[in-house]
N, C-alpha and C positions, 0 to 999 in steps of 0.2 A: 619876745623872741619867738620866731615862727616854729611851729612844730615840724619835726623832721618827717620825711615821707619815705616809706619803704617800697622798693620795687622788687617784685618777684619775677625772676626769669623762669617761666613755667612752660607747660605744654608737653614736656618730655615725661610723659606719664601724667595725663590730666588729673588723675586721682591724687598723685603726689602733690600737685599744685594746690588742689582743693584742701588736702590734708594740712599743708603748711599754713594756708590762710586760716583754716579753722584753729590751728594751734595758736596763731597770733591772736585771733579773736578770743579764744578761751583763756589765754594767759594775760589778757589786758584787763586791769582792774577798772572796769567801766560800769557805771550804774545806768547810764543812758547811751543811746546810739552815738551821740555827739562826742562822747569821751573816748571812742575807739580811735585807733591810729588810721592815718591816711595811707592806704595801700594801693599801689598800682600793680597790675598783673599783665604780663605779656605771655599769653598762653599759646605759643606757636607749636602746634602738634606736627608740623611738617619738617622739623629739625631732624636730620638723619640720625639713625640709630647709633648711639654712643658705643654700645658693646660691640657691635659689628665693626665699627671703625677701629676700635682698640684691638680687638682679637683677630679680625680678618682683613684689615686694611680697607674697610668700606669708606664711603664718602666722609670727608672730614666735617664734623659738625661745628668745629670751632668758629668759623666765620658766621654761622647762623646764631650761635649763642652770643658771640660778641655783638652782633647786630641788635639782638634783643636787649643787651645791656645798654647800648647806645640809645635805643628807642626809649627805654625807661629813664635814662639820665636826661634826655631832651624833654621828656614829659614831666620832669621835676623830682625824680627820685634822688634822695640823698644817700640812701644805703641800698645795696642790692643783696638779694638772697637767691640761691639756686635751689629749686625744690627737688631736683633729680640728683641722687647720690652719684651716679656714674658721670654726670656732666661736670662734677668737680675735677675730674681728670684734666679738663680744659680751663681750669681756673686762671692760669697765667695769661691765656689769650683774652679772657674776659677782663682781667685786671688791666691789661695793656690797652683795652679798647675805650676805657673811660677814666676820667680823672680820679 
C-alpha cells in the first residue's frame, strides 16, 4: 500500500507554513530521513489578506486558496492541511475545490 501524501496550503504567513511543516517533522517517529512523510507545500504568499477580506470586504482569497488545493491535489496530495488559522474561514470553498 502506497504511503499517503500530505499537502500544505501555505504561504499565508510563511512562518506559519514552516511551523506546520516542522511540527509534522518533529512528530513523525522517524529514525532516518526516508521514514519521514512525503509532504508537498504550496507556499503562495500572494493570496489576498484573509483578515482584511473578512473584516473590511477586501479581495476574496477563497479562489486563490482553492487553486492551491487543486494544485496540491494534482501534484499527488491525499490529504490537505491549511497552515493559516484565518484561512480556515474559507474551508468550504477549499473542500468544494477538490475531491
